[in-house]
Residue frames as qw, qx, qy, qz and C-alpha x, y, z in Angstrom:
[[0.302, 0.339, -0.340, 0.824, 102.04, 112.43, 60.70],
 [0.272, -0.507, -0.671, 0.467, 100.95, 113.45, 64.17],
 [0.009, 0.887, 0.317, 0.336, 98.81, 116.48, 64.59],
 [0.406, 0.366, -0.302, 0.781, 100.67, 119.49, 65.85],
 [0.379, -0.540, 0.140, -0.738, 98.12, 120.65, 68.43],
 [0.333, -0.025, -0.881, 0.335, 97.97, 119.04, 71.83],
 [0.501, -0.678, -0.439, -0.312, 95.05, 118.75, 74.20],
 [0.284, -0.774, 0.343, -0.450, 95.51, 120.20, 77.69],
 [0.910, -0.332, 0.237, -0.070, 95.89, 116.66, 79.04],
 [0.876, 0.316, 0.006, 0.364, 98.61, 115.88, 76.49],
 [0.205, 0.789, -0.256, 0.520, 100.41, 119.12, 77.34],
 [0.608, -0.651, 0.335, -0.307, 100.39, 118.05, 80.98],
 [0.977, -0.038, 0.164, 0.129, 101.80, 114.65, 80.00],
 [0.651, 0.583, -0.109, 0.473, 104.56, 116.30, 77.95],
 [0.123, -0.811, 0.307, -0.483, 105.40, 118.71, 80.78],
 [0.822, -0.468, 0.286, -0.152, 105.56, 115.84, 83.26],
 [0.944, 0.179, 0.083, 0.266, 107.81, 113.80, 80.96],
 [0.452, 0.700, -0.186, 0.521, 110.19, 116.70, 80.38],
 [0.382, -0.752, 0.345, -0.411, 110.42, 117.50, 84.10],
 [0.932, -0.261, 0.250, -0.025, 111.00, 113.81, 84.83],
 [0.813, 0.448, -0.055, 0.369, 113.73, 113.76, 82.16],
 [0.131, 0.785, -0.312, 0.519, 115.51, 116.73, 83.75],
 [0.638, -0.599, 0.362, -0.322, 115.26, 115.18, 87.21],
 [0.987, 0.018, 0.124, 0.104, 116.55, 111.86, 85.88],
 [0.610, 0.615, -0.204, 0.456, 119.56, 113.65, 84.40],
 [0.211, -0.746, 0.394, -0.493, 120.28, 115.31, 87.76],
 [0.867, -0.356, 0.285, -0.201, 119.86, 111.95, 89.51],
 [0.931, 0.273, -0.036, 0.239, 122.23, 110.24, 87.08],
 [0.303, 0.720, -0.348, 0.518, 124.86, 112.91, 87.76],
 [0.505, -0.633, 0.392, -0.437, 124.41, 112.43, 91.49],
 [0.973, -0.119, 0.192, -0.047, 124.68, 108.64, 91.22],
 [0.799, 0.481, -0.131, 0.336, 127.69, 108.85, 88.92],
 [0.340, 0.591, -0.347, 0.644, 129.70, 111.42, 90.87],
 [0.569, -0.450, -0.611, 0.317, 128.28, 110.92, 94.40],
 [0.259, -0.931, -0.248, 0.071, 128.07, 113.65, 97.00],
 [0.552, -0.573, 0.180, 0.579, 131.79, 114.38, 97.09],
 [0.385, -0.054, 0.517, 0.762, 132.28, 115.02, 93.35],
 [0.206, 0.717, 0.639, 0.187, 128.93, 116.49, 92.40],
 [0.135, -0.884, -0.145, 0.424, 129.76, 120.02, 93.58],
 [0.243, -0.535, 0.464, 0.663, 132.68, 120.39, 91.19],
 [0.186, 0.059, 0.819, 0.540, 130.82, 118.86, 88.22],
 [0.237, 0.655, 0.670, -0.258, 127.27, 120.20, 88.51],
 [0.110, 0.716, -0.125, -0.678, 128.32, 123.26, 86.50],
 [0.052, -0.217, 0.809, 0.544, 128.96, 120.97, 83.53],
 [0.187, 0.419, 0.889, -0.010, 125.34, 119.82, 83.60],
 [0.176, 0.696, 0.335, -0.610, 123.67, 123.24, 83.30],
 [0.170, 0.502, -0.433, -0.729, 124.86, 124.02, 79.73],
 [0.144, 0.057, -0.903, -0.400, 123.68, 120.65, 78.33],
 [0.204, 0.318, 0.816, -0.437, 120.41, 120.35, 80.26],
 [0.456, 0.536, 0.148, -0.695, 118.21, 122.62, 78.05],
 [0.402, 0.440, -0.636, -0.490, 119.41, 120.99, 74.82],
 [0.055, 0.047, -0.996, 0.060, 118.97, 117.52, 76.25],
 [0.312, 0.394, 0.676, -0.539, 115.41, 118.24, 77.41],
 [0.479, 0.552, -0.135, -0.669, 114.49, 119.78, 74.04],
 [0.303, 0.328, -0.840, -0.308, 115.95, 116.76, 72.25],
 [0.091, 0.123, 0.952, -0.266, 114.05, 114.40, 74.56],
 [0.423, 0.477, 0.387, -0.666, 110.83, 116.30, 73.91],
 [0.455, 0.487, -0.472, -0.577, 111.37, 115.96, 70.17],
 [0.196, 0.154, -0.965, -0.082, 111.93, 112.21, 70.53],
 [0.235, 0.272, 0.796, -0.488, 108.86, 111.82, 72.77],
 [0.495, 0.536, 0.113, -0.675, 106.75, 113.67, 70.20],
 [0.341, 0.438, -0.699, -0.450, 108.27, 111.83, 67.23],
 [0.228, 0.002, -0.974, -0.014, 107.35, 108.45, 68.73],
 [0.498, -0.429, -0.340, -0.673, 103.97, 109.75, 69.97],
 [0.405, -0.115, -0.796, 0.435, 104.59, 108.87, 73.60],
 [0.153, 0.040, 0.335, -0.929, 102.28, 111.71, 74.68],
 [0.553, -0.059, -0.402, -0.727, 99.23, 110.07, 73.08],
 [0.618, -0.146, -0.771, -0.048, 98.95, 106.99, 75.28],
 [0.598, -0.638, 0.138, -0.465, 97.55, 106.41, 78.72],
 [0.169, 0.449, -0.842, 0.246, 100.00, 104.62, 81.01],
 [0.590, -0.111, 0.597, -0.533, 97.16, 103.02, 82.94],
 [0.848, 0.326, 0.371, -0.191, 96.07, 101.11, 79.83],
 [0.028, 0.661, -0.618, -0.424, 99.33, 100.64, 77.97],
 [0.918, 0.303, 0.152, -0.205, 98.97, 98.35, 74.96],
 [0.813, -0.069, 0.384, 0.432, 101.45, 96.37, 72.93],
 [0.488, 0.696, 0.196, 0.488, 101.62, 99.06, 70.21],
 [0.228, -0.948, 0.124, -0.186, 102.44, 101.60, 72.94],
 [0.758, -0.495, 0.362, 0.222, 105.17, 99.30, 74.21],
 [0.753, 0.340, 0.320, 0.463, 106.49, 98.96, 70.65],
 [0.205, 0.900, 0.045, 0.382, 106.69, 102.77, 70.35],
 [0.496, -0.828, 0.260, -0.021, 108.62, 102.97, 73.63],
 [0.821, -0.194, 0.410, 0.346, 111.08, 100.29, 72.50],
 [0.598, 0.608, 0.255, 0.456, 111.49, 102.01, 69.11],
 [0.050, -0.963, 0.082, -0.251, 112.23, 105.29, 70.87],
 [0.667, -0.647, 0.351, 0.112, 114.82, 103.56, 73.05],
 [0.805, 0.022, 0.444, 0.392, 116.57, 101.73, 70.22]]
């Protein structure tokens, strides 16, 4: 089982990943509904955003995606990413 304490660097990685997840969700809404329909539907995103980001953080932690360095990604790291996706 993974240790429950994170180093400051790992906390920064987790924060970056969660912010990127939220921005990706906003971007997907914008791409899906375009500029004309986004205004009427953006209110639907706000209630699900916190739960989605918390769920994503749980998945990232479960598959230990915060432990690796992207500069030197190895095959086991790639396996963890694919397992998290599938």
